[in-house]
Backbone as a chain_set.jsonl record, in Angstrom:
{"seq": "MKNLFSFFLLLSALSVYSQQYKDTTFSVRGFTCTCKYNLNIEDDNKIFDLSEKPAHYPDGEEEWKKFVKKNLDKGFKGNEEVEVRFQVDKDGNLSGYELMTRSPAQKYQEIVRVLKLSGKWLPSVQNRFCVKSMVSLSFEL", "coords": {"N": [[0.774, -1.358, -0.037], [1.867, 0.978, 0.938], [3.752, 1.589, -1.483], [2.215, 1.959, -3.563], [0.954, 4.406, -2.883], [3.32, 5.94, -2.852], [3.851, 5.802, -5.844], [1.664, 7.061, -6.887], [2.088, 9.672, -5.791], [4.551, 10.286, -7.118], [3.518, 10.131, -9.634], [1.814, 12.403, -9.427], [3.471, 14.637, -8.949], [4.994, 14.67, -11.373], [3.253, 15.262, -13.405], [2.822, 17.974, -12.617], [5.28, 19.18, -12.798], [5.748, 18.792, -15.659], [6.337, 19.973, -18.962], [4.139, 22.283, -20.489], [3.124, 23.027, -23.494], [2.334, 24.208, -26.799], [2.034, 23.677, -30.315], [3.06, 25.869, -32.868], [2.742, 28.205, -35.483], [4.113, 31.091, -36.638], [3.381, 33.785, -38.598], [4.584, 36.298, -40.174], [4.383, 39.026, -42.257], [4.043, 37.34, -44.449], [6.25, 35.48, -44.103], [7.13, 32.391, -42.499], [7.312, 30.619, -39.57], [7.859, 27.815, -37.67], [7.356, 26.308, -34.434], [7.67, 25.125, -31.266], [5.168, 26.54, -28.595], [6.028, 27.409, -25.529], [3.956, 27.413, -22.655], [4.37, 27.465, -19.891], [4.805, 30.094, -17.537], [7.26, 30.352, -15.942], [9.431, 29.278, -17.239], [9.775, 30.949, -19.401], [11.532, 33.173, -18.712], [14.068, 33.036, -19.397], [16.674, 34.545, -21.501], [18.144, 34.373, -24.445], [21.557, 34.362, -25.678], [22.502, 33.068, -27.718], [21.28, 30.748, -29.997], [19.843, 28.04, -31.596], [18.48, 28.742, -33.82], [18.706, 32.087, -34.832], [16.694, 34.906, -33.939], [15.156, 36.992, -36.449], [14.888, 39.486, -39.159], [11.844, 39.403, -41.084], [11.712, 39.132, -43.706], [14.531, 38.489, -44.5], [18.319, 39.024, -44.878], [18.975, 40.419, -46.926], [16.562, 42.014, -47.733], [16.365, 43.403, -45.12], [18.469, 45.224, -45.24], [18.09, 46.574, -47.28], [15.751, 47.883, -46.179], [16.558, 49.425, -43.998], [18.329, 51.038, -45.132], [16.55, 52.662, -47.0], [14.881, 53.79, -44.833], [16.451, 55.022, -42.729], [17.67, 57.859, -41.517], [19.622, 59.886, -43.084], [21.125, 62.146, -42.812], [23.172, 62.926, -40.643], [26.036, 64.302, -39.066], [29.291, 63.188, -39.732], [30.533, 59.884, -39.66], [30.091, 56.988, -38.161], [30.326, 53.709, -36.446], [27.221, 52.491, -34.971], [26.559, 50.378, -32.223], [23.883, 48.562, -31.548], [21.661, 46.815, -28.99], [19.008, 44.485, -28.694], [16.034, 42.835, -27.389], [14.082, 40.108, -28.635], [11.22, 38.993, -28.429], [9.195, 35.827, -27.589], [7.11, 36.285, -29.179], [7.692, 37.88, -31.217], [8.018, 40.11, -30.983], [9.929, 43.597, -30.723], [12.245, 44.943, -28.092], [13.642, 46.612, -25.077], [16.077, 48.262, -25.65], [19.388, 48.542, -26.059], [22.143, 50.929, -26.295], [25.408, 50.1, -27.453], [27.652, 51.254, -27.843], [29.745, 54.052, -27.558], [28.225, 56.76, -28.46], [26.526, 59.473, -30.094], [23.175, 60.211, -28.699], [21.227, 61.181, -30.204], [21.685, 59.57, -32.659], [21.354, 56.978, -31.652], [18.87, 56.983, -30.828], [17.479, 57.393, -33.293], [18.101, 54.971, -34.666], [16.658, 53.252, -32.816], [14.145, 54.342, -33.658], [14.048, 53.505, -36.257], [14.011, 50.327, -36.045], [11.851, 50.044, -34.302], [9.739, 50.653, -36.256], [10.378, 48.609, -37.9], [8.717, 46.498, -37.413], [7.264, 43.379, -36.19], [9.402, 40.423, -35.639], [10.734, 37.319, -36.516], [11.012, 34.841, -33.932], [13.539, 33.622, -32.072], [14.792, 30.058, -32.011], [15.071, 27.44, -30.04], [15.723, 24.291, -29.295], [13.594, 23.534, -30.546], [11.659, 24.896, -29.268], [9.975, 28.364, -29.457], [12.082, 31.009, -28.249], [13.041, 33.557, -25.935], [15.284, 36.142, -27.125], [18.625, 37.923, -27.279], [19.455, 40.338, -29.639], [22.463, 41.921, -31.586], [23.129, 44.65, -33.546], [24.918, 46.153, -35.857], [25.296, 49.768, -37.092], [26.073, 51.938, -39.715], [26.2, 54.956, -39.195]], "CA": [[-0.131, -0.112, 0.166], [2.777, 2.351, 0.879], [4.696, 1.713, -2.406], [0.969, 2.496, -4.294], [0.903, 5.671, -2.255], [4.772, 6.39, -3.682], [3.644, 5.855, -7.048], [0.463, 8.12, -7.133], [2.115, 10.693, -5.265], [5.393, 10.425, -7.925], [2.866, 10.519, -10.846], [1.196, 13.629, -9.537], [4.677, 15.433, -9.162], [5.759, 14.641, -12.755], [2.324, 16.201, -14.08], [2.642, 19.099, -11.984], [6.217, 19.673, -13.558], [5.843, 18.798, -16.759], [6.369, 21.029, -19.878], [3.107, 22.147, -21.425], [3.243, 23.886, -24.902], [1.484, 24.246, -28.102], [2.388, 23.791, -31.655], [2.671, 27.331, -33.142], [3.387, 28.738, -36.664], [4.377, 32.45, -36.648], [3.295, 34.422, -40.053], [4.728, 37.699, -40.352], [4.562, 39.426, -43.835], [4.081, 36.123, -45.261], [6.991, 34.34, -43.613], [6.465, 31.716, -41.238], [8.021, 29.875, -38.55], [7.013, 26.908, -36.897], [8.019, 26.186, -33.153], [6.768, 24.862, -30.219], [5.227, 27.847, -27.854], [5.832, 27.063, -24.0], [2.886, 27.96, -21.827], [4.919, 27.811, -18.357], [5.673, 31.3, -17.398], [8.554, 30.317, -15.381], [10.252, 29.08, -18.138], [9.784, 31.919, -20.218], [11.985, 34.396, -18.083], [15.332, 33.048, -19.819], [17.09, 35.008, -22.523], [19.022, 33.348, -25.095], [22.394, 35.234, -26.361], [23.009, 32.247, -28.768], [20.234, 29.851, -30.161], [19.74, 27.338, -32.633], [17.964, 29.527, -35.194], [18.494, 33.39, -34.357], [15.579, 35.785, -34.233], [15.733, 37.578, -37.766], [13.963, 40.018, -39.944], [11.134, 37.974, -41.564], [12.264, 39.133, -45.024], [16.017, 38.033, -44.994], [19.133, 39.633, -44.554], [18.996, 41.599, -48.008], [15.465, 43.118, -47.547], [16.517, 44.219, -43.962], [19.551, 46.15, -45.721], [17.259, 47.737, -48.211], [14.803, 48.55, -45.163], [17.391, 50.436, -43.031], [18.674, 51.983, -46.26], [15.21, 53.293, -47.197], [14.337, 54.403, -43.736], [17.388, 55.578, -41.908], [17.871, 59.084, -41.87], [21.22, 60.14, -43.364], [21.514, 63.759, -42.446], [23.751, 63.022, -39.3], [27.385, 64.679, -39.425], [30.334, 62.38, -39.16], [30.235, 58.395, -40.025], [30.766, 56.152, -37.195], [29.739, 52.651, -36.14], [26.809, 52.38, -33.626], [25.996, 49.223, -31.995], [22.696, 48.504, -30.584], [21.375, 45.27, -28.645], [17.758, 44.445, -28.029], [15.343, 41.758, -27.228], [13.206, 39.794, -29.502], [10.344, 38.091, -27.266], [8.737, 34.436, -28.379], [6.084, 36.338, -30.112], [8.396, 38.289, -32.222], [8.132, 41.71, -30.57], [11.129, 44.048, -30.05], [11.925, 45.997, -26.725], [14.845, 46.607, -24.353], [16.743, 48.528, -26.424], [20.884, 49.275, -25.598], [23.419, 51.514, -26.843], [26.452, 49.354, -26.879], [29.097, 51.92, -28.303], [29.878, 55.398, -27.184], [27.546, 57.416, -29.765], [25.466, 60.327, -29.688], [22.023, 60.076, -28.38], [20.329, 61.195, -31.762], [21.796, 58.437, -33.591], [20.922, 55.748, -31.173], [17.048, 57.321, -31.074], [17.24, 57.159, -34.708], [18.499, 53.456, -34.947], [15.546, 52.856, -32.186], [12.856, 54.532, -34.442], [14.032, 52.389, -37.473], [14.025, 49.223, -35.293], [10.247, 49.974, -34.077], [9.23, 50.888, -37.593], [10.622, 47.255, -38.628], [7.607, 45.698, -36.957], [7.971, 42.11, -35.674], [10.503, 39.862, -36.307], [10.545, 35.828, -36.191], [11.615, 34.745, -32.865], [14.54, 32.541, -31.988], [14.222, 28.964, -31.788], [15.827, 26.676, -29.31], [15.22, 22.875, -29.044], [12.06, 23.371, -31.218], [10.61, 25.865, -28.923], [10.222, 29.646, -29.572], [12.409, 31.551, -27.32], [13.246, 35.25, -25.902], [16.739, 36.475, -27.095], [19.14, 39.278, -27.564], [20.05, 40.489, -30.867], [23.133, 42.808, -31.807], [23.407, 45.009, -34.8], [25.586, 47.678, -36.001], [24.643, 50.562, -38.209], [26.948, 53.124, -39.871], [25.698, 56.68, -39.265]], "C": [[0.636, 1.424, 0.051], [3.463, 2.681, -0.462], [3.549, 2.297, -3.662], [0.856, 3.752, -3.988], [1.983, 6.457, -3.099], [4.318, 6.678, -5.058], [2.909, 6.92, -7.744], [1.341, 9.487, -6.901], [3.554, 11.271, -6.864], [4.706, 11.136, -9.342], [2.543, 12.01, -10.818], [2.19, 14.799, -9.408], [5.198, 15.726, -10.381], [4.461, 15.187, -13.667], [2.438, 17.429, -13.721], [4.099, 19.892, -12.669], [6.539, 19.374, -14.975], [5.625, 19.812, -17.594], [5.12, 21.216, -20.62], [3.557, 23.434, -22.187], [2.263, 23.404, -25.549], [2.323, 24.364, -29.14], [2.266, 25.202, -32.103], [3.227, 27.535, -34.604], [2.973, 30.317, -36.623], [3.91, 32.798, -38.227], [3.676, 35.764, -39.91], [5.17, 38.085, -41.935], [4.683, 38.601, -44.666], [5.181, 35.006, -45.219], [6.619, 33.746, -42.56], [7.754, 31.045, -40.434], [7.523, 29.082, -37.498], [7.903, 26.26, -35.711], [7.069, 25.845, -32.332], [6.453, 26.313, -28.965], [4.877, 27.321, -26.554], [4.573, 28.018, -23.381], [3.205, 27.931, -20.433], [5.625, 29.136, -18.51], [6.79, 31.359, -17.003], [9.601, 30.103, -16.369], [10.698, 30.183, -19.32], [10.791, 33.343, -20.032], [13.647, 34.073, -18.64], [15.511, 33.704, -21.291], [17.985, 34.498, -23.252], [20.058, 34.33, -25.991], [22.433, 34.375, -27.83], [21.593, 31.294, -28.876], [20.399, 29.184, -31.461], [19.692, 27.787, -33.809], [17.857, 31.072, -34.223], [17.463, 34.085, -34.649], [16.022, 36.58, -35.5], [14.596, 38.32, -38.215], [13.387, 39.227, -40.919], [11.429, 37.989, -43.04], [13.597, 38.927, -45.548], [16.999, 39.119, -44.707], [19.242, 40.936, -45.547], [17.846, 42.615, -48.064], [15.894, 43.679, -45.977], [17.644, 45.313, -44.417], [18.945, 47.17, -46.511], [16.104, 48.529, -46.97], [15.515, 49.532, -44.52], [17.768, 51.201, -44.169], [17.566, 53.056, -46.836], [15.018, 54.181, -46.023], [15.254, 54.986, -42.744], [17.913, 56.726, -42.143], [19.513, 59.525, -41.83], [21.714, 61.46, -43.072], [22.195, 63.791, -41.146], [25.233, 63.391, -39.635], [28.184, 63.324, -39.045], [29.919, 60.923, -39.578], [31.0, 57.757, -38.991], [29.65, 54.716, -37.125], [29.035, 52.728, -34.907], [26.178, 51.178, -33.499], [24.654, 49.145, -31.245], [22.312, 46.817, -30.229], [19.986, 45.645, -28.022], [17.197, 43.194, -28.142], [14.253, 41.553, -28.425], [12.464, 38.618, -28.541], [9.973, 36.778, -28.165], [7.702, 34.748, -29.436], [6.598, 37.642, -31.332], [8.596, 40.096, -31.956], [9.38, 42.441, -30.198], [11.375, 44.851, -28.877], [13.559, 45.629, -26.193], [15.969, 47.106, -25.062], [18.273, 49.222, -25.611], [21.672, 49.73, -26.49], [24.307, 50.684, -26.781], [27.807, 50.076, -27.134], [28.796, 53.426, -27.864], [29.337, 56.354, -28.721], [26.851, 58.443, -29.211], [23.956, 59.733, -29.752], [21.107, 60.162, -29.543], [20.621, 59.964, -32.628], [21.107, 57.195, -32.891], [19.394, 56.066, -31.232], [16.664, 56.989, -32.477], [17.134, 55.873, -34.957], [17.253, 52.606, -34.071], [14.214, 52.99, -33.054], [13.013, 53.465, -35.603], [13.478, 50.814, -37.046], [12.34, 48.97, -35.022], [9.646, 49.899, -35.473], [9.15, 49.184, -38.639], [9.352, 46.313, -38.399], [8.178, 44.218, -36.288], [8.883, 41.301, -36.475], [10.12, 38.265, -35.983], [11.697, 35.654, -35.051], [12.822, 33.61, -32.754], [13.994, 31.471, -31.87], [15.338, 27.983, -31.232], [15.247, 25.537, -28.725], [13.628, 22.953, -29.501], [11.334, 24.445, -30.638], [11.014, 27.549, -29.328], [10.602, 30.494, -28.164], [12.828, 33.268, -27.333], [14.901, 35.4, -26.072], [17.039, 37.665, -27.418], [19.619, 38.896, -28.971], [21.149, 41.617, -31.141], [23.188, 43.198, -33.075], [24.033, 46.14, -34.885], [25.062, 48.408, -37.367], [25.951, 51.526, -38.456], [26.159, 54.496, -40.082], [26.464, 57.733, -38.83]], "O": [[0.325, 2.47, -0.518], [3.771, 3.851, -0.686], [3.974, 2.989, -4.588], [0.603, 4.439, -4.978], [1.705, 7.383, -3.861], [4.409, 7.845, -5.439], [3.238, 7.529, -8.762], [1.301, 10.352, -7.776], [3.474, 12.346, -7.458], [5.061, 12.15, -9.943], [2.808, 12.785, -11.737], [1.792, 15.916, -9.736], [5.782, 16.787, -10.606], [4.796, 15.576, -14.786], [2.115, 18.21, -14.616], [4.023, 21.071, -13.016], [7.627, 19.735, -15.424], [4.805, 20.657, -17.235], [4.895, 20.343, -21.458], [4.106, 24.457, -21.778], [1.48, 22.515, -25.213], [3.323, 25.073, -29.031], [1.27, 25.786, -31.675], [4.273, 26.935, -34.849], [1.813, 30.728, -36.586], [4.156, 31.922, -39.056], [2.796, 36.444, -39.384], [6.059, 37.559, -42.604], [5.342, 38.84, -45.677], [5.205, 33.985, -45.907], [5.909, 34.276, -41.706], [8.935, 31.054, -40.78], [6.867, 29.53, -36.558], [9.001, 25.757, -35.951], [5.875, 26.111, -32.473], [7.395, 26.983, -28.541], [3.764, 26.854, -26.312], [4.382, 29.193, -23.694], [2.338, 28.37, -19.677], [6.598, 29.39, -19.22], [7.542, 32.224, -17.452], [10.637, 30.764, -16.299], [11.752, 30.187, -19.956], [10.868, 34.281, -20.826], [14.485, 34.9, -18.282], [14.682, 33.484, -22.174], [18.892, 34.026, -22.567], [19.582, 35.015, -26.897], [22.397, 34.961, -28.912], [20.896, 31.146, -27.873], [21.046, 29.721, -32.36], [20.456, 27.509, -34.733], [17.168, 31.21, -33.212], [17.137, 33.951, -35.828], [17.222, 36.829, -35.617], [13.46, 38.017, -37.849], [14.061, 38.449, -41.595], [11.406, 36.913, -43.637], [13.889, 39.104, -46.731], [16.53, 40.173, -44.278], [19.492, 42.092, -45.205], [18.016, 43.798, -48.358], [15.465, 44.83, -45.888], [17.595, 46.37, -43.788], [19.2, 48.373, -46.456], [15.782, 49.713, -47.07], [14.975, 50.638, -44.504], [17.357, 52.354, -44.04], [17.878, 54.225, -47.061], [14.993, 55.389, -46.258], [14.676, 55.511, -41.792], [18.732, 56.742, -43.062], [20.323, 59.502, -40.903], [22.924, 61.668, -43.17], [21.838, 64.717, -40.416], [25.709, 62.734, -40.561], [27.777, 62.525, -38.201], [28.727, 60.852, -39.876], [32.219, 57.86, -38.853], [28.514, 54.668, -37.599], [29.641, 52.946, -33.857], [25.373, 50.781, -34.341], [24.538, 49.833, -30.231], [22.575, 45.852, -30.945], [19.717, 46.561, -27.244], [17.723, 42.389, -28.911], [13.686, 42.463, -29.031], [13.005, 37.623, -28.059], [10.394, 36.679, -29.318], [7.367, 33.975, -30.333], [5.83, 38.158, -32.144], [9.165, 40.966, -32.616], [10.0, 41.91, -29.277], [10.432, 45.615, -28.672], [14.367, 44.807, -26.625], [16.933, 46.342, -25.111], [18.264, 50.148, -24.799], [21.958, 49.052, -27.477], [24.168, 50.153, -25.679], [28.883, 49.628, -26.738], [27.65, 53.875, -27.854], [29.99, 56.515, -29.752], [26.542, 58.441, -28.02], [23.572, 58.96, -30.629], [20.302, 59.267, -29.799], [19.709, 59.435, -33.264], [20.357, 56.47, -33.543], [18.707, 55.208, -31.786], [15.634, 56.376, -32.757], [16.088, 55.493, -35.484], [16.875, 51.507, -34.475], [13.383, 52.091, -33.188], [12.122, 52.643, -35.818], [12.613, 50.238, -37.707], [11.704, 47.991, -35.412], [8.998, 48.881, -35.716], [8.402, 48.773, -39.526], [9.065, 45.442, -39.222], [9.349, 44.037, -35.954], [9.106, 41.43, -37.679], [9.201, 38.044, -35.193], [12.85, 36.084, -35.095], [12.8, 32.704, -33.587], [12.786, 31.475, -31.634], [16.366, 27.755, -31.87], [14.418, 25.615, -27.818], [12.678, 22.492, -28.868], [10.442, 24.982, -31.295], [12.183, 27.908, -29.473], [9.822, 30.668, -27.228], [12.912, 34.015, -28.308], [15.684, 34.867, -25.286], [16.21, 38.497, -27.787], [20.003, 37.815, -29.419], [20.586, 42.664, -30.819], [23.293, 42.303, -33.914], [23.806, 47.084, -34.127], [24.586, 47.88, -38.372], [26.727, 51.823, -37.548], [25.623, 54.884, -41.12], [26.037, 58.885, -38.918]]}, "num_chains": 1, "name": "protein.A"}
């Protein structure tokens, strides 16, 4: 009887700690990303710097360059590299913008404006799960 009770206790503990998820397909501007969507809020607090598949602009790198060239204000004096780091959450939303180089605030604000204008990105994927991640990008301004 004691073994049976221990067995049921173990089963109930496993069900409490089991990872709950649903399969999800994100579609952003006609581009899709398929991954598992974690439903456990405690597991969502991790932020990945490196992942199996990094977060990225939906249209690809070449289209990202065209987008930046079209939308970035070129009226700044001087030419310097400005690096910005930001988060892409598991839903593709951008937030947490950080300036990583010593650059004027106006250049940083212009880059953040363009990043916000870019809309949702495709999230990072780690072990087939959509995850929150950090992205670093450099801009010439």
